[in-house]
DRENZA-60730 format. One record per residue (C-alpha): residue number from 0; x, y, z; residue in one letter. Coordinates in Angstrom, 2 decimals. Layout:
% residues N
+-----+---------+---------+---------+------+
! seq !    east !   north !      up ! type !
+-----+---------+---------+---------+------+
! NUM !       X !       Y !       Z !    a !
...
+-----+---------+---------+---------+------+
This chain:
% residues 406
+-----+---------+---------+---------+------+
! seq !    east !   north !      up ! type !
+-----+---------+---------+---------+------+
!   0 !    0.05 !   -0.05 !   -0.18 !    m !
!   1 !    1.45 !    3.40 !   -0.94 !    p !
!   2 !    2.70 !    5.80 !    1.69 !    a !
!   3 !    0.02 !    8.53 !    3.02 !    p !
!   4 !    0.72 !   11.61 !    0.62 !    p !
!   5 !    3.73 !   13.61 !    2.33 !    a !
!   6 !    3.65 !   16.65 !   -0.24 !    a !
!   7 !    0.95 !   18.55 !    1.95 !    p !
!   8 !    3.16 !   18.27 !    4.88 !    l !
!   9 !    6.33 !   19.77 !    3.97 !    r !
!  10 !    5.30 !   23.40 !    5.41 !    e !
!  11 !    3.66 !   21.47 !    8.49 !    v !
!  12 !    7.02 !   19.93 !    9.02 !    k !
!  13 !    8.99 !   23.23 !    9.09 !    r !
!  14 !    6.70 !   24.79 !   11.62 !    l !
!  15 !    6.99 !   21.77 !   13.92 !    v !
!  16 !   10.98 !   22.47 !   13.59 !    r !
!  17 !   10.00 !   25.88 !   14.56 !    l !
!  18 !    8.21 !   25.31 !   17.56 !    a !
!  19 !   10.77 !   22.50 !   18.73 !    h !
!  20 !   13.02 !   25.16 !   18.42 !    e !
!  21 !   11.10 !   28.19 !   19.97 !    h !
!  22 !    9.82 !   25.82 !   23.17 !    l !
!  23 !   13.35 !   24.04 !   23.79 !    g !
!  24 !   11.81 !   20.61 !   24.77 !    l !
!  25 !   12.52 !   17.04 !   23.90 !    g !
!  26 !   10.34 !   16.80 !   20.89 !    m !
!  27 !    7.53 !   18.30 !   19.00 !    v !
!  28 !    4.92 !   16.34 !   17.09 !    c !
!  29 !    1.58 !   16.21 !   15.15 !    v !
!  30 !   -0.31 !   13.39 !   15.62 !    g !
!  31 !   -3.43 !   12.72 !   13.37 !    e !
!  32 !   -6.39 !   10.84 !   15.00 !    f !
!  33 !   -7.26 !    7.97 !   12.34 !    v !
!  34 !   -9.01 !    4.54 !   12.68 !    g !
!  35 !   -8.77 !    4.80 !   16.73 !    g !
!  36 !   -5.13 !    5.83 !   16.76 !    r !
!  37 !   -2.74 !    8.58 !   16.85 !    q !
!  38 !   -0.60 !    8.34 !   13.88 !    v !
!  39 !    2.46 !   10.49 !   13.93 !    y !
!  40 !    2.75 !   12.86 !   10.64 !    r !
!  41 !    5.79 !   14.97 !   11.62 !    a !
!  42 !    8.44 !   14.97 !   14.35 !    v !
!  43 !   11.22 !   17.49 !   15.30 !    a !
!  44 !   13.72 !   16.69 !   18.20 !    g !
!  45 !   14.48 !   13.22 !   20.03 !    d !
!  46 !   11.53 !   11.47 !   18.85 !    a !
!  47 !   13.36 !    8.25 !   19.13 !    a !
!  48 !   13.50 !    8.60 !   22.90 !    s !
!  49 !    9.91 !    8.66 !   23.42 !    f !
!  50 !    9.36 !    5.73 !   21.11 !    a !
!  51 !    7.73 !    8.03 !   18.10 !    i !
!  52 !    7.99 !    7.65 !   14.57 !    e !
!  53 !    6.42 !    9.34 !   11.59 !    v !
!  54 !    3.95 !    6.77 !    9.91 !    g !
!  55 !    3.67 !    4.90 !   13.31 !    a !
!  56 !    0.81 !    5.10 !   15.69 !    g !
!  57 !   -0.54 !    4.08 !   19.24 !    v !
!  58 !   -4.01 !    3.33 !   20.18 !    p !
!  59 !   -5.97 !    6.71 !   21.26 !    l !
!  60 !   -6.96 !    5.40 !   24.73 !    e !
!  61 !   -3.53 !    5.27 !   25.73 !    v !
!  62 !   -2.31 !    8.89 !   24.86 !    t !
!  63 !   -1.94 !   12.09 !   26.69 !    y !
!  64 !   -2.99 !   13.86 !   23.16 !    c !
!  65 !   -7.09 !   12.14 !   23.36 !    a !
!  66 !   -7.32 !   12.66 !   26.90 !    l !
!  67 !   -6.35 !   16.20 !   26.40 !    m !
!  68 !   -8.85 !   16.68 !   23.68 !    v !
!  69 !  -11.46 !   14.97 !   25.67 !    d !
!  70 !  -11.02 !   17.40 !   28.67 !    g !
!  71 !   -9.58 !   14.72 !   30.73 !    e !
!  72 !   -6.11 !   16.60 !   31.44 !    i !
!  73 !   -5.08 !   20.21 !   30.92 !    p !
!  74 !   -3.10 !   21.27 !   27.72 !    q !
!  75 !   -0.28 !   21.90 !   30.06 !    v !
!  76 !    1.40 !   19.48 !   32.73 !    i !
!  77 !    4.31 !   20.51 !   34.20 !    r !
!  78 !    5.16 !   17.43 !   35.98 !    d !
!  79 !    3.67 !   13.97 !   34.90 !    s !
!  80 !    4.48 !   12.35 !   38.41 !    a !
!  81 !    2.32 !   14.69 !   40.34 !    q !
!  82 !   -0.69 !   14.15 !   37.92 !    n !
!  83 !   -3.08 !   11.24 !   38.90 !    d !
!  84 !   -4.68 !   10.66 !   35.51 !    r !
!  85 !   -1.47 !   10.33 !   33.48 !    v !
!  86 !    1.42 !    8.99 !   35.90 !    m !
!  87 !    0.61 !    5.27 !   35.11 !    q !
!  88 !   -0.11 !    5.83 !   31.67 !    l !
!  89 !    2.13 !    3.70 !   29.04 !    p !
!  90 !    3.70 !    6.72 !   27.73 !    g !
!  91 !    4.84 !    8.26 !   31.01 !    t !
!  92 !    6.57 !    5.20 !   32.42 !    v !
!  93 !    7.97 !    3.47 !   29.20 !    g !
!  94 !    8.81 !    6.68 !   27.19 !    s !
!  95 !    9.77 !    8.41 !   30.39 !    r !
!  96 !    7.26 !   11.74 !   29.72 !    i !
!  97 !    8.03 !   14.13 !   32.37 !    g !
!  98 !    5.90 !   16.88 !   31.09 !    a !
!  99 !    3.54 !   17.58 !   28.45 !    y !
! 100 !    2.21 !   20.72 !   26.36 !    v !
! 101 !   -0.61 !   20.17 !   23.13 !    g !
! 102 !   -3.20 !   21.46 !   21.64 !    v !
! 103 !   -6.37 !   20.11 !   19.45 !    p !
! 104 !   -5.83 !   20.82 !   15.61 !    l !
! 105 !   -9.33 !   21.38 !   14.21 !    r !
! 106 !   -9.57 !   21.93 !   10.25 !    l !
! 107 !  -11.38 !   24.97 !    9.05 !    r !
! 108 !  -14.69 !   22.79 !    8.77 !    n !
! 109 !  -14.61 !   22.09 !   12.54 !    g !
! 110 !  -13.51 !   18.63 !   11.99 !    e !
! 111 !  -10.64 !   17.22 !   14.43 !    l !
! 112 !   -7.57 !   16.25 !   12.50 !    y !
! 113 !   -5.70 !   15.48 !   15.68 !    g !
! 114 !   -3.13 !   17.04 !   18.05 !    t !
! 115 !    0.24 !   19.37 !   18.16 !    l !
! 116 !    1.96 !   18.26 !   21.19 !    c !
! 117 !    5.19 !   18.79 !   22.79 !    a !
! 118 !    7.28 !   16.06 !   25.59 !    l !
! 119 !    9.90 !   16.17 !   27.65 !    s !
! 120 !   11.28 !   13.69 !   29.71 !    h !
! 121 !   11.96 !   15.84 !   32.57 !    d !
! 122 !    9.49 !   18.11 !   34.58 !    p !
! 123 !    9.40 !   21.49 !   33.13 !    e !
! 124 !    7.97 !   23.45 !   35.91 !    l !
! 125 !    8.20 !   26.40 !   33.73 !    d !
! 126 !    5.73 !   25.74 !   31.05 !    l !
! 127 !    2.82 !   27.57 !   31.55 !    n !
! 128 !   -0.40 !   28.62 !   29.07 !    p !
! 129 !    1.48 !   30.49 !   26.94 !    r !
! 130 !    3.34 !   27.67 !   25.78 !    d !
! 131 !    0.16 !   26.20 !   24.87 !    a !
! 132 !   -0.98 !   29.61 !   22.98 !    n !
! 133 !    2.09 !   29.65 !   21.00 !    f !
! 134 !    1.45 !   25.99 !   19.82 !    l !
! 135 !   -2.12 !   27.00 !   18.84 !    q !
! 136 !   -1.03 !   30.04 !   17.18 !    l !
! 137 !    1.39 !   27.69 !   15.20 !    v !
! 138 !   -1.22 !   25.12 !   14.48 !    g !
! 139 !   -3.48 !   28.05 !   12.95 !    q !
! 140 !   -0.61 !   28.30 !   10.23 !    f !
! 141 !   -0.63 !   24.33 !    9.79 !    m !
! 142 !   -4.42 !   24.11 !    8.83 !    l !
! 143 !   -4.15 !   24.53 !    4.86 !    d !
! 144 !   -1.64 !   21.63 !    4.67 !    g !
! 145 !   -3.24 !   19.15 !    7.05 !    l !
! 146 !   -6.57 !   20.00 !    5.03 !    s !
! 147 !   -4.84 !   18.97 !    1.66 !    a !
! 148 !   -2.95 !   15.95 !    3.77 !    h !
! 149 !   -6.54 !   14.82 !    5.02 !    r !
! 150 !   -8.18 !   15.24 !    1.52 !    r !
! 151 !   -5.42 !   13.48 !   -0.48 !    l !
! 152 !   -5.53 !   10.48 !    2.33 !    s !
! 153 !   -8.95 !    9.72 !    1.74 !    r !
! 154 !   -8.54 !   10.32 !   -1.85 !    q !
! 155 !   -5.72 !    7.85 !   -2.08 !    a !
! 156 !   -8.29 !    5.30 !   -0.51 !    e !
! 157 !  -11.06 !    5.85 !   -3.10 !    l !
! 158 !   -8.47 !    5.98 !   -6.03 !    l !
! 159 !   -6.87 !    2.57 !   -4.62 !    r !
! 160 !  -10.59 !    0.84 !   -4.74 !    r !
! 161 !  -10.96 !    2.16 !   -8.31 !    v !
! 162 !   -7.82 !    0.66 !   -9.18 !    i !
! 163 !   -8.70 !   -2.48 !   -7.44 !    e !
! 164 !  -11.99 !   -2.61 !   -9.33 !    t !
! 165 !  -10.98 !   -1.36 !  -12.34 !    r !
! 166 !  -13.82 !    1.57 !  -12.31 !    a !
! 167 !  -12.60 !    3.80 !  -15.16 !    i !
! 168 !  -15.07 !    3.98 !  -18.36 !    t !
! 169 !  -13.51 !    5.55 !  -21.18 !    t !
! 170 !  -15.32 !    8.53 !  -23.31 !    a !
! 171 !  -14.14 !    8.74 !  -27.03 !    l !
! 172 !  -13.78 !   11.99 !  -29.16 !    q !
! 173 !  -13.09 !   12.00 !  -32.93 !    p !
! 174 !  -10.33 !   13.72 !  -34.38 !    i !
! 175 !  -11.31 !   14.75 !  -37.75 !    v !
! 176 !   -9.39 !   15.51 !  -41.23 !    d !
! 177 !   -9.95 !   18.71 !  -42.55 !    l !
! 178 !   -9.77 !   17.36 !  -46.00 !    v !
! 179 !  -12.04 !   14.17 !  -46.05 !    s !
! 180 !  -14.08 !   15.07 !  -42.83 !    g !
! 181 !  -13.49 !   11.59 !  -41.43 !    r !
! 182 !  -12.34 !   10.61 !  -38.28 !    c !
! 183 !   -8.76 !    9.45 !  -38.48 !    t !
! 184 !   -8.47 !    8.79 !  -35.00 !    s !
! 185 !  -10.23 !    8.99 !  -31.62 !    v !
! 186 !   -8.99 !   10.06 !  -27.99 !    e !
! 187 !   -9.51 !    8.22 !  -25.14 !    a !
! 188 !  -10.46 !   10.23 !  -22.21 !    l !
! 189 !  -10.94 !    8.40 !  -18.70 !    s !
! 190 !  -13.96 !    9.08 !  -16.67 !    r !
! 191 !  -14.11 !    8.53 !  -12.69 !    f !
! 192 !  -17.14 !    8.28 !  -10.27 !    p !
! 193 !  -18.23 !   12.05 !   -9.64 !    s !
! 194 !  -17.36 !   12.04 !   -6.08 !    r !
! 195 !  -13.42 !   12.14 !   -7.28 !    l !
! 196 !  -13.88 !   14.91 !   -9.21 !    g !
! 197 !  -12.72 !   16.20 !  -12.57 !    r !
! 198 !  -10.41 !   13.64 !  -14.15 !    p !
! 199 !   -7.35 !   16.06 !  -14.24 !    d !
! 200 !   -7.76 !   16.49 !  -10.66 !    v !
! 201 !   -8.06 !   12.59 !   -9.97 !    v !
! 202 !   -4.90 !   11.99 !  -12.11 !    f !
! 203 !   -2.79 !   14.69 !  -10.28 !    a !
! 204 !   -4.41 !   13.72 !   -6.76 !    d !
! 205 !   -3.24 !   10.05 !   -7.82 !    a !
! 206 !    0.42 !   11.09 !   -8.38 !    h !
! 207 !    0.48 !   13.09 !   -5.01 !    q !
! 208 !   -1.14 !   10.15 !   -3.60 !    s !
! 209 !    1.67 !    7.92 !   -4.97 !    g !
! 210 !   -0.74 !    5.61 !   -7.29 !    v !
! 211 !   -0.47 !    7.80 !  -10.45 !    g !
! 212 !    1.46 !    5.53 !  -12.43 !    a !
! 213 !   -1.11 !    2.49 !  -11.49 !    e !
! 214 !   -3.89 !    4.67 !  -12.31 !    l !
! 215 !   -2.28 !    5.69 !  -15.70 !    e !
! 216 !   -1.80 !    2.05 !  -16.80 !    w !
! 217 !   -5.38 !    1.37 !  -15.47 !    l !
! 218 !   -6.36 !    4.14 !  -18.01 !    a !
! 219 !   -4.38 !    2.55 !  -20.66 !    i !
! 220 !   -5.46 !   -0.97 !  -20.65 !    e !
! 221 !   -9.30 !    0.29 !  -20.54 !    r !
! 222 !   -8.67 !    2.57 !  -23.51 !    a !
! 223 !   -7.08 !    0.06 !  -25.48 !    i !
! 224 !  -10.11 !   -2.50 !  -24.67 !    e !
! 225 !  -12.17 !   -0.11 !  -27.41 !    l !
! 226 !   -9.92 !   -0.48 !  -30.41 !    l !
! 227 !  -12.08 !   -3.26 !  -31.84 !    p !
! 228 !  -14.93 !   -0.87 !  -31.89 !    l !
! 229 !  -12.79 !    1.51 !  -34.44 !    l !
! 230 !  -12.09 !    0.92 !  -38.20 !    a !
! 231 !   -8.95 !   -0.99 !  -38.91 !    p !
! 232 !   -7.06 !    2.42 !  -40.47 !    g !
! 233 !   -8.36 !    4.56 !  -37.46 !    q !
! 234 !   -6.11 !    5.38 !  -34.11 !    r !
! 235 !   -6.41 !    5.49 !  -30.45 !    l !
! 236 !   -4.40 !    8.35 !  -28.82 !    a !
! 237 !   -4.14 !    7.95 !  -25.01 !    i !
! 238 !   -2.62 !   10.22 !  -22.58 !    n !
! 239 !    0.22 !    9.75 !  -20.64 !    v !
! 240 !    2.74 !   11.34 !  -18.20 !    s !
! 241 !    6.51 !   11.39 !  -19.51 !    p !
! 242 !    7.12 !    8.70 !  -16.30 !    d !
! 243 !    4.93 !    6.58 !  -17.70 !    v !
! 244 !    5.81 !    7.06 !  -21.48 !    a !
! 245 !    9.70 !    6.02 !  -20.28 !    f !
! 246 !    8.46 !    2.83 !  -18.90 !    r !
! 247 !    6.16 !    1.95 !  -21.66 !    l !
! 248 !    8.73 !   -0.28 !  -23.36 !    v !
! 249 !    8.67 !   -2.72 !  -20.33 !    s !
! 250 !    5.06 !   -3.19 !  -20.08 !    r !
! 251 !    4.07 !   -3.43 !  -23.63 !    i !
! 252 !    3.93 !   -6.83 !  -25.22 !    s !
! 253 !    5.17 !   -7.86 !  -28.80 !    e !
! 254 !    1.62 !   -8.15 !  -30.06 !    e !
! 255 !    0.60 !   -4.87 !  -28.86 !    s !
! 256 !   -0.90 !   -2.92 !  -31.84 !    p !
! 257 !    1.50 !    0.06 !  -31.73 !    l !
! 258 !    0.77 !    0.97 !  -35.39 !    h !
! 259 !   -2.64 !    1.89 !  -33.84 !    r !
! 260 !   -1.74 !    3.71 !  -31.12 !    l !
! 261 !   -0.84 !    7.67 !  -30.46 !    v !
! 262 !    0.78 !    8.46 !  -27.18 !    l !
! 263 !   -0.24 !   12.19 !  -26.10 !    e !
! 264 !    2.12 !   13.66 !  -23.81 !    i !
! 265 !    0.92 !   16.77 !  -22.25 !    t !
! 266 !    3.18 !   20.01 !  -22.53 !    e !
! 267 !    2.20 !   21.13 !  -18.93 !    h !
! 268 !    4.24 !   17.80 !  -17.80 !    a !
! 269 !    7.84 !   18.26 !  -17.07 !    a !
! 270 !   10.27 !   15.96 !  -18.70 !    v !
! 271 !   13.67 !   15.53 !  -16.95 !    s !
! 272 !   15.43 !   13.66 !  -19.48 !    d !
! 273 !   14.73 !   14.13 !  -22.98 !    y !
! 274 !   17.37 !   12.07 !  -24.17 !    r !
! 275 !   16.24 !    9.10 !  -21.76 !    g !
! 276 !   12.62 !    9.07 !  -22.94 !    i !
! 277 !   13.58 !    9.64 !  -26.83 !    r !
! 278 !   15.76 !    6.38 !  -26.59 !    e !
! 279 !   13.15 !    4.34 !  -24.78 !    q !
! 280 !   10.27 !    5.20 !  -27.03 !    l !
! 281 !   12.56 !    4.81 !  -30.47 !    r !
! 282 !   11.84 !    1.18 !  -30.67 !    p !
! 283 !    8.18 !    1.58 !  -30.35 !    l !
! 284 !    8.07 !    4.00 !  -32.63 !    r !
! 285 !    9.97 !    2.08 !  -35.08 !    e !
! 286 !    7.24 !   -0.53 !  -34.58 !    r !
! 287 !    4.56 !    1.89 !  -35.73 !    g !
! 288 !    3.63 !    3.90 !  -32.48 !    l !
! 289 !    3.08 !    7.18 !  -32.94 !    r !
! 290 !    4.06 !   10.53 !  -30.41 !    l !
! 291 !    1.95 !   13.57 !  -30.01 !    a !
! 292 !    2.65 !   16.72 !  -27.73 !    i !
! 293 !   -0.58 !   17.94 !  -26.11 !    d !
! 294 !   -1.97 !   21.26 !  -25.07 !    d !
! 295 !    0.72 !   22.98 !  -27.21 !    a !
! 296 !    0.70 !   26.50 !  -26.53 !    g !
! 297 !   -0.64 !   26.31 !  -23.10 !    a !
! 298 !    3.05 !   27.07 !  -21.42 !    g !
! 299 !    6.70 !   27.51 !  -21.85 !    y !
! 300 !    7.59 !   24.22 !  -22.57 !    a !
! 301 !    5.65 !   23.40 !  -25.78 !    s !
! 302 !    8.63 !   24.50 !  -28.10 !    l !
! 303 !   11.11 !   22.46 !  -26.17 !    r !
! 304 !    8.76 !   19.26 !  -25.99 !    h !
! 305 !    8.32 !   19.52 !  -30.01 !    i !
! 306 !   11.76 !   20.41 !  -30.64 !    i !
! 307 !   13.56 !   17.71 !  -28.27 !    e !
! 308 !   11.19 !   14.73 !  -28.76 !    m !
! 309 !   10.21 !   15.11 !  -32.35 !    r !
! 310 !    6.77 !   14.27 !  -32.17 !    p !
! 311 !    4.08 !   12.91 !  -35.44 !    d !
! 312 !    1.80 !   14.89 !  -34.23 !    v !
! 313 !    1.00 !   18.71 !  -32.55 !    i !
! 314 !   -2.36 !   19.18 !  -30.54 !    k !
! 315 !   -2.84 !   22.98 !  -30.08 !    i !
! 316 !   -4.42 !   23.67 !  -26.83 !    d !
! 317 !   -7.83 !   25.20 !  -26.93 !    r !
! 318 !   -6.64 !   28.29 !  -25.11 !    s !
! 319 !   -4.88 !   29.39 !  -28.63 !    l !
! 320 !   -7.87 !   28.11 !  -30.51 !    i !
! 321 !  -10.76 !   30.29 !  -28.50 !    a !
! 322 !  -11.36 !   33.12 !  -30.46 !    g !
! 323 !   -8.78 !   32.74 !  -32.95 !    i !
! 324 !  -10.73 !   34.02 !  -35.82 !    d !
! 325 !  -10.87 !   37.49 !  -34.54 !    s !
! 326 !   -7.32 !   37.46 !  -32.77 !    d !
! 327 !   -4.11 !   37.99 !  -34.57 !    f !
! 328 !   -2.14 !   37.04 !  -31.70 !    g !
! 329 !   -3.72 !   33.64 !  -32.06 !    r !
! 330 !   -3.31 !   33.50 !  -35.59 !    r !
! 331 !    0.00 !   34.21 !  -35.51 !    s !
! 332 !    1.08 !   31.98 !  -32.75 !    a !
! 333 !   -0.84 !   29.09 !  -34.67 !    l !
! 334 !    0.89 !   29.86 !  -37.97 !    t !
! 335 !    4.24 !   29.20 !  -36.01 !    t !
! 336 !    3.39 !   26.19 !  -34.69 !    f !
! 337 !    2.11 !   24.65 !  -38.45 !    v !
! 338 !    5.24 !   25.91 !  -39.81 !    l !
! 339 !    7.54 !   24.10 !  -36.96 !    l !
! 340 !    5.34 !   20.88 !  -37.90 !    a !
! 341 !    5.87 !   21.12 !  -41.84 !    l !
! 342 !    9.77 !   21.27 !  -40.62 !    d !
! 343 !    9.76 !   18.23 !  -38.52 !    i !
! 344 !    7.06 !   16.46 !  -40.64 !    g !
! 345 !    4.50 !   16.42 !  -38.04 !    a !
! 346 !    0.66 !   17.24 !  -38.54 !    i !
! 347 !   -1.29 !   19.72 !  -36.52 !    v !
! 348 !   -4.60 !   19.15 !  -34.70 !    v !
! 349 !   -6.54 !   22.01 !  -33.33 !    a !
! 350 !   -8.26 !   21.06 !  -30.25 !    e !
! 351 !  -11.31 !   22.63 !  -28.48 !    g !
! 352 !  -12.94 !   23.57 !  -31.74 !    v !
! 353 !  -16.70 !   25.22 !  -30.62 !    e !
! 354 !  -17.44 !   27.60 !  -33.34 !    t !
! 355 !  -17.74 !   27.35 !  -37.18 !    a !
! 356 !  -15.39 !   30.64 !  -37.46 !    a !
! 357 !  -12.65 !   28.85 !  -35.46 !    e !
! 358 !  -13.02 !   25.63 !  -37.86 !    l !
! 359 !  -13.07 !   28.09 !  -40.69 !    s !
! 360 !   -9.87 !   30.01 !  -39.45 !    t !
! 361 !   -7.78 !   27.04 !  -38.33 !    v !
! 362 !   -8.57 !   25.19 !  -41.64 !    a !
! 363 !   -7.30 !   28.47 !  -43.67 !    s !
! 364 !   -4.01 !   28.33 !  -41.38 !    l !
! 365 !   -2.83 !   25.25 !  -42.70 !    g !
! 366 !   -4.06 !   22.50 !  -39.79 !    v !
! 367 !   -4.42 !   19.19 !  -40.71 !    d !
! 368 !   -7.00 !   18.12 !  -38.61 !    a !
! 369 !   -9.54 !   19.03 !  -35.75 !    v !
! 370 !  -11.12 !   18.14 !  -32.36 !    q !
! 371 !  -14.00 !   19.51 !  -30.37 !    g !
! 372 !  -17.49 !   20.04 !  -29.51 !    y !
! 373 !  -18.44 !   21.59 !  -32.95 !    l !
! 374 !  -17.80 !   18.30 !  -34.31 !    l !
! 375 !  -18.59 !   15.72 !  -31.18 !    a !
! 376 !  -18.61 !   15.56 !  -27.72 !    r !
! 377 !  -16.59 !   12.91 !  -25.92 !    p !
! 378 !  -18.84 !    9.75 !  -25.59 !    t !
! 379 !  -18.96 !    6.27 !  -24.83 !    s !
! 380 !  -22.03 !    5.60 !  -27.14 !    d !
! 381 !  -21.10 !    2.61 !  -29.32 !    v !
! 382 !  -23.44 !    4.03 !  -32.05 !    c !
! 383 !  -21.60 !    7.33 !  -32.55 !    d !
! 384 !  -18.49 !    5.43 !  -32.56 !    i !
! 385 !  -19.77 !    2.96 !  -34.92 !    q !
! 386 !  -20.61 !    5.87 !  -37.09 !    r !
! 387 !  -17.29 !    7.39 !  -37.02 !    w !
! 388 !  -15.73 !    3.93 !  -37.89 !    a !
! 389 !  -18.12 !    3.61 !  -41.17 !    c !
! 390 !  -16.15 !    6.71 !  -42.46 !    g !
! 391 !  -19.13 !    9.45 !  -41.88 !    a !
! 392 !  -18.20 !   12.81 !  -43.00 !    n !
! 393 !  -18.38 !   14.99 !  -39.70 !    l !
! 394 !  -18.00 !   18.23 !  -41.71 !    l !
! 395 !  -21.02 !   17.93 !  -43.38 !    d !
! 396 !  -23.12 !   18.21 !  -40.46 !    a !
! 397 !  -21.53 !   21.64 !  -39.92 !    i !
! 398 !  -21.95 !   22.91 !  -43.25 !    g !
! 399 !  -26.06 !   22.15 !  -43.28 !    s !
! 400 !  -26.28 !   23.55 !  -39.87 !    g !
! 401 !  -27.27 !   19.98 !  -38.81 !    t !
! 402 !  -25.52 !   19.86 !  -34.81 !    p !
! 403 !  -23.46 !   16.94 !  -34.58 !    p !
! 404 !  -24.78 !   13.89 !  -32.58 !    a !
! 405 !  -23.49 !   13.94 !  -28.86 !    d !
+-----+---------+---------+---------+------+
């Protein structure tokens, strides 16, 4: 099972170190109350001498923190040996807890996350309510990180169940050749249970939670299952992160229909090793796999992705296509990509085409194919997919004023 997401806790860990430096006690920690246990998420100081370890936990009923939250002990205990309620607790005896100060951590929605506390092996007679107030103040600065951690932890559990049950559906959207009007390929778009959020958020959460690669592989497998619905000459475009693309060669069998697949690598994704990914994909591209750079024009990385990876397809982001019929700057930017594609032997696809004016403009600028709601929305409807496979001219309906089928 992947570890709980760590990224949201980076600032929390910094604040725990700050609290430790200020209080000067043996250790400071954040503990999350989950599943009847206090699980330690961030520590500073000599945690080992208190038998405390990040990721480990103890039953709530034997902890100072649970008693403090329930109001059975005060937030500040200067000498544990003088407090009848804690003097016989396992922590007091086994971990030699001599003094304690702790405060509840409640998220902005009022939900109890856990506690922020400090421990000492020796009595600390100078401890006072101001120390608890200080911890309370530090805890306020932790709330965003703790909220994100709890949300991602819960999301990770849901995502693991999605992976275990293969609960991904796939919608397809046609990519239409501007000369023939026919669907030459389709993009596979993963869909998840609505409680998980938008697909882009789900994949981002999955990567932060440590299950991103697993989820991507499942999405790829589910998409490839739809290949039999397509015509023999149509290709299936699937979205992958650079990391998964880098490891694709080890997961693709000799029988995989690479000549019918297009890998779409988003412009937004960072590529740390262009040479490595080129070398990994070369044997697959020699077997017919095509490479596309998705969302080109949406950010700074477009040109480098294209120059370094020499894709077969450049997909222009909707942000450049929206309103292009009345925007000289957008037309100039698109022309740049078209000329670059000519130089490297790639084709250009305009994404997110939603109006007839946008369609006419991108066609006049030399774009090869288009994709967008004007032609068809993403769908899982087998009748629509079979209509595309039969070679229907999707541009005819636009010319006649008949709206495309959804």
